[in-house]
C-alpha positions in Angstrom: 6.4 -4.5 17.2 4.2 -1.3 17.2 1.4 -1.1 19.7 -1.1 1.8 20.2 -3.4 2.2 23.3 -6.2 4.6 23.9 -5.4 6.8 20.9 -7.5 9.9 20.3 -6.9 12.8 18.0 -9.4 15.8 17.9 -9.4 19.1 16.1 -11.9 22.0 16.6 -14.0 19.7 18.7 -14.2 17.0 16.0 -12.7 13.6 16.6 -10.4 12.6 13.8 -9.2 9.4 15.3 -10.3 7.1 18.1 -8.5 3.7 18.5 -8.7 1.8 21.7 -6.1 -1.0 20.8 -4.1 -1.7 17.8 -0.8 -3.6 17.1 1.3 -4.1 14.0 3.5 -7.2 13.9 6.5 -7.9 11.8 6.2 -10.0 8.7 2.6 -8.8 8.0 1.4 -6.3 5.3 -1.5 -4.4 7.0 -3.8 -2.5 4.6 -5.8 0.5 5.8 -8.9 1.3 3.7 -11.9 3.5 4.0 -13.6 6.5 2.4 -12.1 10.0 2.2 -11.9 11.5 5.7 -12.1 8.2 7.5 -8.9 8.9 9.4 -6.5 6.7 7.5 -3.6 9.2 7.1 -4.1 10.4 10.7 -3.7 6.8 11.9 -0.6 6.4 9.8 1.0 9.6 11.1 0.3 8.6 14.7 1.6 5.0 14.4 4.7 6.4 12.6 5.4 8.9 15.4 4.9 11.9 13.1 1.8 13.1 15.1 1.4 12.9 18.8 -2.2 11.9 19.9 -4.1 14.0 22.3 -4.5 11.0 24.5 -3.0 7.5 24.6 0.4 6.3 23.5 2.2 4.4 20.7 5.1 2.0 21.6 7.8 0.7 19.3 9.1 -2.6 20.7 7.8 -1.5 24.1 9.4 1.9 24.1 7.1 5.0 23.8 7.7 6.3 20.3 7.7 9.9 21.5 10.7 9.0 23.7 12.8 7.7 20.8 15.4 10.2 19.4 14.4 11.3 15.9 17.6 9.9 14.3 17.2 6.6 16.0 13.6 6.4 15.0 14.4 7.3 11.4 16.8 4.3 11.3 14.1 1.9 12.1 10.9 3.5 10.7 10.3 5.1 7.3 7.3 6.7 5.7 6.5 6.8 1.9 3.9 9.6 1.3 1.5 9.8 -1.6 3.9 12.3 -3.3 7.2 13.9 -2.6 8.6 17.3 -3.8 12.2 18.1 -4.4 13.8 21.5 -4.1 16.8 20.6 -6.2 17.4 18.9 -9.6 18.6 15.5 -8.4 19.3 12.3 -10.2 17.4 9.2 -9.1 20.4 7.6 -7.4 21.0 10.8 -5.4 17.4 10.8 -4.1 17.8 7.2 -3.0 21.1 8.1 -1.2 19.1 10.7 0.9 17.8 7.7 2.7 21.1 7.2 4.4 21.1 10.6 6.1 19.9 9.1 9.5 22.9 6.7 9.4 25.5 9.5 8.7 28.6 8.7 10.6 27.3 5.5 12.0 28.4 3.1 9.3 31.2 3.0 6.7 30.7 4.6 3.3 30.9 1.3 1.6 28.0 0.1 3.7 25.9 3.1 2.6 26.7 2.5 -1.1 25.8 -1.2 -0.7 22.5 -0.1 0.9 21.8 2.3 -2.0 22.4 -0.4 -4.6 20.4 -3.0 -2.8 17.4 -0.7 -2.3 17.4 0.3 -6.0 17.5 -3.3 -7.0 14.7 -4.1 -4.6 12.5 -1.3 -6.0 13.4 -2.1 -9.6 14.9 1.3 -10.4 18.6 0.5 -11.1 18.1 1.5 -14.8 16.9 4.9 -13.6 20.0 5.7 -11.5 21.3 8.6 -13.6 18.0 9.9 -14.8 16.9 13.3 -13.4 13.9 13.1 -11.2 12.2 15.7 -13.4 12.3 13.4 -16.4 10.6 10.4 -14.7 7.0 9.5 -15.0 4.9 9.6 -11.8 5.2 5.8 -11.4 8.9 5.8 -11.9 9.4 8.7 -9.5 7.4 6.9 -6.8 9.4 3.8 -7.2 12.6 5.8 -6.7 11.1 7.3 -3.5 10.2 3.8 -2.4 13.9 2.9 -2.9 14.8 5.9 -0.8 12.8 4.7 2.2 14.0 1.1 1.8 17.5 2.5 1.8 16.7 4.3 4.9 15.7 1.1 6.7 18.8 -0.9 5.5 20.6 -2.4 8.5 21.6 -5.6 10.1 18.1 -6.6 11.3 15.3 -5.8 8.8 12.9 -7.7 11.1 13.1 -4.8 13.5 12.0 -2.1 11.1 8.6 -0.6 10.1 7.6 0.7 6.7 4.6 3.0 6.3 3.1 3.8 2.9 0.4 6.5 2.7 -1.6 6.0 -0.5 1.6 5.0 -2.4 -0.3 3.9 -5.5 -2.5 7.0 -6.0 -2.5 8.2 -9.6 -0.2 5.3 -10.7 -1.0 2.9 -13.5 -1.6 -0.7 -12.7 1.9 -2.0 -13.4 3.6 0.6 -11.2 1.0 0.1 -8.4 1.6 -3.6 -8.3 5.4 -3.1 -8.5 5.4 -0.9 -5.4 3.2 -3.2 -3.3 5.2 -6.2 -4.4 8.3 -4.5 -3.1 6.6 -3.7 0.2 5.4 -7.3 0.5 8.9 -8.5 0.0 10.1 -6.3 2.8 7.4 -7.8 5.0 8.6 -11.3 4.1 12.0 -10.2 5.4 10.3 -9.5 8.8 9.4 -5.9 8.7 6.1 -4.5 9.8 4.4 -2.9 6.8 1.3 -0.7 6.8 -0.2 0.6 3.5 -3.1 3.1 3.1 -4.9 2.1 0.0 -8.0 3.2 -1.9 -8.2 0.4 -4.3 -9.8 -2.6 -2.6 -8.6 -5.0 -5.2 -5.0 -4.0 -4.5 -5.6 -4.4 -0.7 -7.0 -7.9 -1.2 -4.2 -8.9 -3.5 -1.2 -7.6 -1.4 -2.4 -7.3 2.2 -2.4 -10.1 4.8 -4.6 -8.1 7.1 -6.9 -5.1 6.4 -8.3 -2.4 8.7 -11.5 -0.8 7.5 -11.9 2.8 8.9 -15.0 5.0 9.2 -15.3 8.3 10.9 -11.9 7.9 12.7 -12.6 4.4 14.0 -11.5 1.0 13.0 -14.8 -0.9 12.3 -13.4 -4.1 10.8 -10.1 -5.9 11.1 -9.0 -9.2 9.5 -8.2 -11.1 6.4 -9.3 -9.2 3.3 -11.5 -11.9 1.9 -13.3 -12.2 5.2 -13.7 -8.5 6.0 -14.4 -7.0 2.6 -17.9 -8.3 2.0 -20.7 -6.8 -0.1 -22.6 -5.5 2.9 -19.7 -3.8 4.6 -18.3 -2.2 1.4 -21.7 -1.0 0.3 -22.5 0.6 3.7 -19.2 2.2 4.4 -18.5 3.6 0.9 -22.2 4.5 0.3 -22.6 2.7 -2.9 -24.2 -0.7 -3.6 -21.6 -3.2 -4.8 -21.3 -6.9 -5.6 -18.0 -8.7 -4.9 -16.5 -10.6 -7.6 -14.0 -13.4 -6.7 -11.3 -14.8 -8.9 -9.5 -18.1 -8.8 -7.3 -17.3 -5.7 -8.3 -16.2 -2.3 -6.6 -12.8 -2.8 -8.4 -12.1 -6.1 -11.3 -9.8 -5.3 -13.0 -7.0 -7.2 -16.1 -5.0 -6.6 -18.7 -4.1 -9.2 -21.0 -1.1 -8.5 -24.6 -2.2 -8.9 -26.1 1.3 -9.0 -25.5 4.3 -11.1 
């Protein structure tokens, strides 16, 4: 669905991102992990079409993403940032409804309302519909924002959409973190391409079908989490000795630091 070739981003003579080839397929949750400054957010912005690389190109279903009109792109691709700020006191349902802006005039009002209702149910925030955003906890607010981007992607063919989540679980408690990633995984099962930047390796192992490990702007490992996230790689890349702990399932991984 999304393919990148020869990508390079540099600032002040420093390479922030260098990716020769990368593709994201529908139906897959791809996790991006790595230490701070590894290039995870830069990669996300480039793949989502928010940042144009210095060299190389990104294509969405074969079309250069830079050539797609912003409104058309917004109907097919949505980005959930780590945090969002609001300039007006809105209720949760009104925030979700903002996701329909790219579709303004293209569909009937009833279809917009159905998309809002479906997205709120998918994100598990129906009970928050009339609550002011300022009254919500961080986890509740992030789930409302997730509903907004799911609403943005609502259309006749979810398999032709892409969802990007840039550190969506930062500062959230365990329940809210799993709820957000469960909703993202459900969207992938419907056929969408999903990419999530994560810091928690256990969450990446639990919810991602594929994981990219980044270091100094480059992808140094790519594969199934249980195969890629081994003791040696995690210890070297994150600079701390760890021992991997495996649970009963293939997706149950945790890492124990073995040095102070």
